[in-house]
N, C-alpha and C positions, 0 to 999 in steps of 0.2 A: 922259413919253419912254418908258419902259420897259413894257412889259405883260405883264403876270401870267398866263400859263398854267395853269390849273387842268389838274393831274396826275390823271388817273382811274384806282384803283389798281381791280384785281380784285375782285369780290364773294367775303368768304369766309363762306360758308354750312355752315354744322355740320349733321351728319345725325344724327340722334336718338342713335345709337352710340357717335360721335366724343363725344358732352356724355356721356354714360355713363360712358365711359372716364375721358374727363379729370377726372371729379366723383372715381371709384374711386382712380383716379393719387393723385390728390390727398388725397384723404380717407387714402389709406394713407402718403404720407411725412410728414401731418401728424400720424398718429396712433403707436401704440407702436409701431408695427412701422419705422418709421421713423426713430425715434429710436432702437430699435435700430439701422440701419444704420447711419444718421450716428456712432453708438455707437463701432461696429465698425471702421468707416473713419478715426476721429479720433484713435481711443485703441490703437489696436494695433497691433506692425509686420508689415508687409513682409518676409518673407524668402523672400530670391530663392535658386533653383540646388535641385539632389538634393540637398546636405550641409547639410536643415535639421537634422538630428541634430547637426552640427558646432557649434551657437551654443547658447552657455552663457551664460543668463542669471539674476541672481540672483534670488532673489524679492523681495527689498527695492528694487530697481533701475525707475527707471521712463522707459522708455523713448517714450511718446508712440507716435508713427506713425512711428517710424526704419523705413525701408528696408534689409538686412541682406543682402546677399550674399554667401554662407559659397559660394561655385562654386566657388573655389581657396586656401580658407587657414580656420581656425579665429577664431570671435569669440567673444570672456570678456567680457562685461561682469559686473565684481563688483560686491560691496554696497553701497547707498545709490548708486549713481551714477545720474543722471537726465541725460534727456536735454530739447532744448528741440524745436519740432514741425518737419519736416522735415528732420533730421538724416539722412545717409547714411553706413553702414559697407561701403566697399566691398573684401573682400578678394577678391574677382574679377577676371580678366584676361582677356587674349586675347594671340596673339601677334605681334607688330609686324611680326615677317620674315618673315611668311606674308601671300600676296594670296587676295582670292576668298574661296570657298567655307573651303577650310581656314584660315583669317583668323579665319572668324566662330564654325566648329566646336573650333577647339581649345584646349582650357581646361585650365591647368596645372592638377590634382588636390591641390596644399597647395605652403606654402612665401611663403603672402600672409596669415600671420595676422595678427587684431587682437586688444590686448590693450584694455578698459579697466576700470583697478583700480578700489580701492574709492573713492568720494564724489568721482569726478571729475565733472565738469559741462560737458558737452556742449551749447554755444547754439544756438539756430534754427540753420534751415538750414547748419550745417557739414556739410562732408565729409572720411572720413578715410580712406584709402586703404592700405593696407595694400603689405607688413608693416610694421607700425609696433603701438606701446606708449605709451598714455596715462595717464602717474603719477598715482600715490596724490593726493588732493583738488585736482588739476590742473587748469584750466578753458581752456577753446576757446571764444574768443570767436565769435559769431554770422558766418557765412558763411566763415568760416575752411576752409583747405582745406588738412588736415594732412596732410604724405608724409616724414614721418620720425617719432622717437619724440620726445614729449614727457616731460621731466622731472617728479618731484612736486613738489607746492606752485610750478607757477608760472601766469602768466596766457600761454596765445599767442593770435595773430592773422594775418589777413592771409594773401593768397593768394605765395607760398604760405608755410603759417603759420611763426613766428617766436615764439624769447621775446618778450613786450612788459615783464613785471615778476616778480620772485620774491615769492611769497604768504609775509608773515609771519601764521602761524596757529597759533591754543592747542593744546599739543597732547593728543590725549586721553587721559582719566584712568580713566574705567570702562570694562572690557569690554561690558557690561553698555549702556549707554549713551553708544557710543562721540563723540557729536559733543552732550553736556551742556553749557552755557555755566556754568551755575552750580550748586554745590547747594546755598548758601544758601535759607536758607525765612526 
């Protein structure tokens, strides 16, 4: 009833130079150089704007591949705070009352600060829009969009983020080991 048609594809002939370049590219990406590039892309933040010095990240914080846009404010990440992958901290904005080129280029220099306090956990693909403060030991759920302050020891989630529950956390005992569970041996 139905007749099958054969589709002829154009021949794909690679010249010797293309074969060599393909092999070289594959060896580079599979070898130590490729591992270095993948590590750099997956584990290090991307800081946007001319205000990179306005980003303060504590050495014990783990921020993975977050995007930090500090064009309109200061971004501070406290000790032992940690981020999932794809987190966005957006302290940059444009003036919505402008149009065209002016809207694109008119960027406030300050006033949209973001502070992530000690021990906060920002889960995968969450977006924090300044100005706001994420309280100590707070948890921001995956995919949440935070547009206001988050109180300490709370779990927030949703778009826009709202408090889901208050976390009943044990208090830190030792300043040297602030998150130790037990001193029993």
